[in-house]
Every structure is written in C-alpha cells, then in structure tokens.
C-alpha positions in Angstrom: -18.5 -103.3 -36.9 -21.6 -101.4 -36.7 -23.6 -101.4 -39.7 -23.1 -98.7 -41.6 -26.1 -95.6 -41.8 -25.9 -92.4 -42.2 -28.0 -89.3 -42.6 -28.1 -86.6 -45.5 -30.7 -84.1 -46.8 -32.7 -85.2 -49.9 -34.5 -83.3 -52.2 -38.0 -84.0 -54.0 -38.9 -82.1 -57.3 -42.7 -82.9 -57.5 -43.1 -82.0 -61.5 -47.1 -82.2 -61.8 -47.3 -78.7 -63.9 -43.6 -79.0 -65.3 -40.9 -76.9 -64.3 -39.0 -73.6 -65.1 -36.0 -72.2 -63.3 -38.4 -69.1 -61.6 -40.7 -71.9 -60.7 -37.5 -74.1 -59.2 -36.2 -70.9 -57.3 -39.9 -69.8 -56.2 -40.0 -73.5 -54.7 -36.6 -73.2 -52.7 -37.7 -69.8 -51.4 -41.5 -71.5 -50.3 -39.3 -74.1 -48.5 -37.6 -71.5 -46.4 -33.9 -70.3 -48.3 -34.1 -66.9 -47.5 -34.5 -64.1 -50.1 -31.5 -61.9 -48.5 -29.3 -64.4 -48.4 -30.0 -65.4 -51.8 -29.5 -61.6 -52.8 -26.5 -61.0 -50.8 -25.0 -64.7 -52.6 -25.9 -63.0 -56.1 -24.0 -60.4 -55.7 -21.0 -62.4 -56.1 -21.7 -62.5 -59.5 -20.5 -59.8 -61.9 -24.4 -58.9 -62.9 -26.5 -55.7 -62.6 -29.7 -53.7 -63.6 -31.7 -56.0 -61.8 -34.2 -56.5 -59.1 -35.7 -60.0 -57.5 -39.0 -59.9 -56.8 -40.8 -62.6 -54.6 -44.4 -62.7 -53.7 -46.9 -64.7 -52.2 -50.1 -65.8 -54.1 -52.7 -68.2 -54.2 -53.9 -67.1 -57.8 -53.6 -71.0 -59.1 -55.8 -72.6 -55.9 -55.9 -72.3 -51.9 -52.1 -73.3 -52.1 -49.7 -70.9 -50.9 -46.8 -70.6 -53.5 -44.2 -68.3 -53.9 -44.0 -66.2 -57.2 -40.9 -64.8 -58.4 -39.7 -62.3 -60.9 -36.6 -61.0 -61.9 -37.2 -57.0 -62.8 -34.7 -55.5 -65.4 -33.4 -51.9 -66.0 -32.6 -51.9 -69.6 -32.0 -54.5 -72.1 -29.6 -57.5 -70.9 -26.9 -58.8 -73.5 -27.2 -61.9 -75.0 -24.0 -64.2 -74.0 -22.2 -67.0 -75.4 -21.7 -70.1 -73.7 -17.8 -69.1 -72.9 -19.2 -65.8 -71.9 -21.3 -67.1 -69.2 -18.8 -69.6 -68.3 -16.2 -67.3 -67.4 -18.7 -65.1 -65.6 -19.5 -67.7 -63.1 -16.0 -68.9 -63.3 -14.5 -65.4 -62.2 -17.4 -65.2 -59.4 -16.8 -64.7 -55.8 -19.5 -67.7 -55.2 -18.3 -70.6 -53.2 -17.0 -73.6 -55.2 -19.6 -76.1 -54.8 -22.4 -73.5 -55.9 -19.9 -72.3 -58.9 -19.5 -76.0 -59.7 -23.3 -76.9 -59.6 -24.6 -73.6 -62.0 -21.4 -74.6 -64.4 -22.5 -78.4 -64.9 -26.1 -76.9 -65.3 -25.2 -74.6 -68.0 -23.3 -77.3 -69.6 -26.4 -79.7 -70.5 -28.2 -76.4 -71.8 -25.2 -76.1 -74.1 -24.7 -79.3 -75.2 -28.4 -79.4 -75.5 -28.5 -76.0 -77.9 -25.1 -76.8 -79.9 -26.9 -80.5 -80.6 -29.8 -78.9 -81.8 -28.4 -76.4 -83.8 -25.3 -77.7 -85.1 -23.0 -75.8 -84.1 -19.2 -75.5 -81.4 -20.7 -75.9 -78.3 -18.1 -72.5 -77.9 -20.3 -71.0 -79.8 -23.3 -71.2 -78.8 -24.8 -68.3 -78.3 -27.9 -68.2 -75.6 -30.6 -65.5 -76.1 -33.6 -66.5 -73.4 -31.1 -68.5 -71.5 -28.4 -65.7 -71.3 -31.0 -63.1 -70.1 -29.7 -62.2 -66.6 -33.3 -63.1 -65.2 -31.9 -66.9 -66.3 -28.5 -66.6 -65.2 -30.1 -65.7 -62.0 -32.2 -68.8 -61.9 -29.7 -71.0 -62.4 -27.2 -69.8 -59.8 -29.8 -69.2 -57.4 -31.1 -72.7 -58.0 -27.6 -73.9 -56.9 -26.9 -71.2 -53.9 -30.5 -72.9 -52.6 -29.4 -76.3 -52.7 -26.1 -75.7 -51.0 -28.5 -73.6 -48.6 -30.1 -77.0 -47.3 -27.0 -79.1 -47.8 -28.9 -80.8 -50.8 -27.1 -84.3 -51.7 -29.4 -86.0 -53.0 -32.0 -84.9 -55.9 -34.7 -87.3 -57.0 -36.9 -85.7 -59.5 -40.9 -86.9 -61.2 -41.3 -88.0 -64.7 -41.8 -84.7 -66.4 -44.5 -83.7 -68.4 -44.5 -82.8 -72.2 -47.6 -80.5 -73.8 -48.8 -79.9 -77.0 -48.4 -76.5 -79.3 -45.7 -74.2 -80.0 -43.6 -71.6 -78.1 -42.5 -67.9 -79.4 -38.6 -67.9 -78.7 -35.8 -66.1 -80.4 -35.3 -68.9 -83.0 -39.3 -68.0 -84.0 -42.1 -70.1 -83.5 -41.1 -74.3 -82.1 -43.2 -76.8 -81.4 -43.4 -78.0 -77.7 -41.5 -79.4 -76.2 -39.3 -77.2 -77.5 -36.4 -79.0 -79.3 -33.7 -78.3 -76.5 -36.2 -79.7 -73.8 -36.3 -82.7 -76.1 -32.4 -82.8 -76.3 -32.0 -82.4 -72.5 -34.2 -84.9 -71.7 -33.0 -87.8 -73.8 -33.4 -90.8 -71.5 -35.1 -89.1 -68.8 -38.9 -90.3 -68.0 -41.7 -88.1 -69.4 -44.8 -88.4 -70.2 -47.4 -86.6 -72.5 -50.7 -84.3 -71.5 -52.7 -82.9 -74.1 -52.2 -79.1 -73.3 -51.5 -76.7 -75.5 -48.8 -74.6 -73.2 -45.0 -74.8 -72.4 -44.8 -77.0 -69.1 -41.0 -77.4 -68.6 -38.7 -74.9 -70.0 -35.1 -75.0 -71.1 -34.0 -73.8 -68.0 -36.2 -76.1 -65.8 -35.3 -79.1 -67.6 -31.4 -78.2 -67.6 -31.7 -77.8 -63.8 -33.6 -81.1 -63.2 -31.2 -83.2 -65.4 -28.1 -81.5 -64.1 -28.6 -82.3 -60.5 -31.3 -85.1 -60.4 -29.7 -88.4 -59.1 -33.0 -90.6 -59.7 -36.0 -89.7 -62.1 -38.9 -91.9 -60.1 -41.6 -92.0 -57.2 -41.0 -89.8 -53.7 -37.7 -91.5 -52.2 -37.9 -92.4 -48.5 -37.5 -89.5 -46.5 -38.1 -87.2 -43.0 -39.8 -84.6 -44.2 -37.9 -81.2 -42.9 -39.2 -78.6 -45.5 -42.3 -78.3 -48.4 -41.9 -75.4 -51.4 -44.1 -74.3 -53.5 -43.4 -72.3 -57.1 -45.9 -70.3 -58.7 -45.4 -70.4 -62.7 -46.6 -67.0 -64.3 -49.3 -68.0 -66.4 -52.5 -70.0 -65.3 -52.7 -73.3 -67.1 -56.6 -73.6 -69.1 -57.4 -77.1 -67.8 -58.1 -75.2 -64.1 -54.8 -77.7 -62.5 -52.6 -75.7 -60.5 -49.4 -74.2 -62.3 -47.3 -75.3 -59.2 -44.3 -76.7 -59.0 -43.4 -78.7 -55.5 -40.0 -79.3 -53.6 -40.0 -81.8 -51.0 -36.7 -81.4 -48.3 -36.1 -84.1 -46.1 -34.2 -86.2 -44.4 -32.8 -89.1 -45.7 -31.5 -92.0 -43.2 -29.7 -94.2 -45.5 -29.1 -97.6 -44.5 -27.0 -99.8 -47.0 -28.6 -102.9 -47.0 -32.0 -100.8 -47.7 -32.7 -100.6 -51.4 -35.4 -100.0 -54.1 -34.8 -101.7 -57.2 -36.7 -102.5 -60.4 -37.3 -105.8 -61.7 -37.0 -106.5 -65.3 -38.2 -109.8 -67.0 -38.7 -111.6 -70.0 -39.6 -115.2 -71.1 -38.1 -116.4 -74.7 -38.9 -119.7 -76.6 -37.2 -118.3 -79.9 -33.5 -117.2 -78.5 -30.3 -118.7 -78.8 -28.8 -118.3 -75.2 -25.1 -118.7 -76.7 -25.2 -114.7 -76.9 -26.1 -114.6 -73.1 -22.4 -113.6 -72.0 -22.9 -110.6 -74.4 -26.2 -109.5 -73.2 -25.2 -109.9 -69.6 -22.2 -107.7 -70.1 -24.0 -105.0 -71.9 -26.2 -104.5 -69.0 -24.1 -104.7 -65.9 -22.1 -101.9 -68.2 -25.5 -100.5 -68.4 -25.9 -100.4 -64.3 -28.1 -103.7 -63.8 -27.3 -104.8 -60.1 -27.6 -108.6 -61.4 -28.6 -110.6 -64.1 -29.9 -114.0 -64.1 -31.5 -116.9 -66.7 -33.3 -119.6 -65.7 -34.3 -122.8 -67.9 -38.3 -122.8 -68.1 -41.2 -124.8 -70.1 -43.1 -122.6 -72.2 -46.5 -123.3 -74.0 -46.9 -126.2 -76.2 -43.7 -128.1 -74.3 -41.3 -125.5 -75.8 -37.8 -125.1 -73.8 -37.3 -121.7 -73.2 -35.6 -119.1 -70.6 -36.4 -116.5 -68.2 -34.3 -113.8 -68.1 -34.4 -111.5 -65.0 -32.4 -108.2 -64.7 -32.5 -106.1 -61.1 -31.6 -102.6 -62.1 -31.7 -99.1 -59.6 -34.9 -97.3 -60.9 -32.8 -94.6 -62.4 -31.4 -97.1 -65.4 -34.5 -99.2 -65.3 -35.6 -97.8 -69.2 -31.8 -98.1 -71.0 -31.7 -101.6 -69.6 -35.7 -102.4 -71.0 -33.7 -100.9 -74.2 -31.0 -103.6 -74.6 -33.1 -106.4 -73.7 -35.9 -105.4 -76.8 -32.3 -104.6 -79.1 -30.2 -107.7 -78.1 -32.8 -110.4 -77.4 -36.2 -111.7 -79.4 -38.6 -110.1 -77.1 -41.1 -108.3 -77.5 -42.3 -107.3 -74.5 -41.1 -106.7 -71.0 -42.1 -107.1 -67.4 -41.2 -104.9 -64.8 -42.1 -103.8 -60.6 -40.7 -102.4 -58.2 -39.5 -104.3 -55.4 -37.2 -104.1 -51.8 -34.4 -105.3 -51.6 -32.0 -106.2 -48.4 -28.0 -106.2 -49.0 -25.5 -106.8 -46.2 -22.9 -103.9 -46.3 -19.7 -105.0 -48.1 -16.7 -103.3 -48.0 -13.9 -104.0 -51.1 -10.3 -104.8 -49.8 -7.1 -107.3 -49.3 -5.9 -110.1 -46.5 -2.7 -111.0 -46.4 -2.5 -114.6 -47.6 0.5 -117.4 -47.3 0.3 -116.3 -51.4 0.6 -112.9 -51.2 -2.6 -110.3 -51.4 -5.3 -111.4 -52.5 -8.7 -109.3 -53.5 -11.7 -109.8 -51.2 -15.2 -108.2 -50.0 -15.7 -107.9 -46.1 -19.2 -108.6 -45.3 -20.9 -107.3 -42.5 -23.5 -110.1 -41.3 -25.6 -110.1 -38.2 -23.7 -112.7 -36.7 -20.3 -111.0 -37.3 -18.2 -109.9 -40.2 -17.4 -112.3 -43.0 -14.6 -112.4 -45.9 -15.1 -113.6 -49.4 -12.6 -113.9 -52.4 -13.6 -111.8 -55.8 -13.2 -114.8 -57.9 -11.2 -113.4 -61.2 -7.9 -111.8 -58.6 -8.5 -115.9 -57.5 -8.2 -117.2 -60.8 -5.3 -114.6 -61.6 -3.4 -115.7 -58.5 -4.3 -119.5 -58.9 -2.5 -119.4 -62.3 0.3 -117.3 -61.4 1.4 -119.7 -58.6 0.2 -123.0 -60.2 -2.0 -123.8 -57.0 -5.7 -125.1 -57.1 -8.3 -122.1 -56.6 -10.2 -124.0 -54.1 -7.0 -124.1 -52.2 -6.5 -120.0 -52.2 -10.5 -120.0 -51.5 -9.4 -121.6 -48.0 -6.5 -119.8 -47.1 -8.7 -116.4 -47.8 -11.5 -118.2 -45.6 -9.6 -118.8 -42.5 -8.1 -115.2 -42.7 -9.3 -113.2 -39.8 -11.1 -109.6 -40.3 -8.8 -107.7 -38.6 -6.5 -108.5 -41.0 -8.7 -106.7 -43.8 -7.0 -103.9 -45.8 -9.8 -101.5 -47.0 -9.8 -100.2 -50.6 -8.9 -96.5 -50.5 
C-alpha cells in the first residue's frame, strides 16, 4: 500500500482589519474570480434592480485592493428568513453553491433569533435581508466554489468598541449578532471606535471555516485583497486578505495543540469522566502522568493533545472539571501513520481492526472493545483473540465503508 496523500485547494482568511461581506467578495475578485462569471451566476437568483461595481483602489495603503459596491434602484424589501431560504432554494444556482449560501444564512438567522428571542422562521432581516447582503453571501459561495476551496481557515477576529447604527437603533460594538455568531470562536479586542466585523462577515467565516488559527501549510496560488468602505482612524489599512493555495495533505503530518496542567489537590477518581468529556469534545489523546510536586507532594500532569480548532473548548473543560487554576498550551507538529478502520475474518468470526500503513509495510491491530465483546461471548481469552488477529494477512482486511 502507498501512503495516503492528495492535493486540495485551501484558503486562509486574514482578518487583520476585520471582515464584512463586501470585503470578502472583493477579496475573491481580487484573487481572480471573474466579475463577469459572478454576475452571470447571480442571475440565477430572482433578484432585480441592482448593479455590482468593482474598482481597484489603494486608498487604504500602497496595496492594491478591490472595493466592491452594490448599487440599488429603489428600496429593496426587508425579508424574513423563510423568504430568503425559499429564494435561494428555488434558484438555478448549483447545489454546492445553494448549500453553502443557505448554511451562511442559517448561521445569521440562528444568531438573530437568539438575540431577539423569536422563532427562527420569524426572524425579520433588515440590513441582512437587503439585496446587497444576499449578493455578498451568495457571491461568497460562488467564489469559493469557483476556486474549488474545500478547506478554509480563518485568523482570530478583532473585536472593536463604540456603537453602530442599525435598523434596531444604536447598538454596542461588537454588534449583538456578531457576538452570538462568534461564540466558541477565537477573537481579540482592539481599542478602535469603528465596526470591524459585520454580522454578514462573521457568518461567512463561521459557516465556512473549519479552523480558526494561523496560516495552514499550502503552496500559495492566489492572493486577493478586499477593501472596506471606511478608513480606519488609526491609519491601519482597512483590508481583508484572502490567500488561496494548494494543500498537499499528508495523513501522517498534523499540527496539534498540547494542553497541560499540574495538579496536587485533585482527586484522580474523576479522571475517567474527565477523559470521556475531553474525547467527546474533540481531544485526540488524553494522558495522566504521576509526578512529585513542591514540598514533596504527589501530584499529576494532565496532558491533552487536540486539533487547534478545539483547543478552547477543551481548555474550558479542564478548568471546569478539575482543580486547575491555570493551563499551559503550545503548538506542535506530530506524525501519525495512515490507518483505516475495517474488519478481518478469524476462526471465531469477524473482528474490528485498524490497518496501519508503516514504512515496513501494513500491519493489523485489533480494536479492544470489539475483542472484549467477542471474548466474553465466545468464552475465550482476549489474549488468544489478539493473537488470532495478529496472524491475519493484510489482504484479509475488509475496509469499512
């Protein structure tokens, strides 16, 4: 067998000055999405009386960026979520574009329903229901589909201060809908009185990003800059950078976050429950290590290995379920061998196993829980069952569908 590896297109959303729907769509166009293709695709939705205007600008800095504006004729109607859902679902857009656009709007609708305390279908969009916001969201789905982006990573998002005028009146920043959307998402505060992250921008990355963190490994193919409509008072460029590249996924190469804490006042009898909670929340591995701490007291190190995107919720579990008052965490690279779940036939029946691709050839290892079940049912030693699995050739392996 050969080691698993494949190529796919990945994108990184660098929100160093925040994100809005028009900035994201502008960045897609700057990266190479043809405006004519975008306009033609948007004709598949039953919208009228608008014009998309794109222009290259360097008003924010010496960096050339695309500023996008949707010019409207008349006063577009405010729409409910059910109306927007039907509008997109009944359009002639491709199914992947429809699905992604509806996912983004679902994030928005859920946030608005939670903020205003109403059923999700009764959410009455104002700014978000306008034609320009529909174009921003559907256009984002069209652009990601055009570049065949299958994985998207977003940088942590900057949260500003001040107030913003909306259809609901003057609201504090970050806007309530933005805070609701970005629950469990990495953010940081900046002392600037200006809206940096809009609900539409927040919904796009929350619905489309699989990870929030640093730039992933890729071979860069396109870079685009989307310009915001306002100048920042601190002089920083109000731009959104989109980096699109080719990611060669080696199954065995991964970046992980290692989270640790030392405890000398915690009862280890709760460790099975803690471990279960951590694994259910995405931990890749959980380890309990006996140590000797200050003043000769016995203690434990709890170590959790996790995908970077799951680090925050796992930290919350450790702080909530143990006596820890602080945690250490760091980014590390790890290598694991490619593996496949399946079964092998043995003299006592089929047994669940993993087939592991090692540099010296494939090897088969049994799954403990299945071996335990079979050993109890058949009245045989689990050691015997492990030995029966170990002698099975790789061509006896049946991959799990």
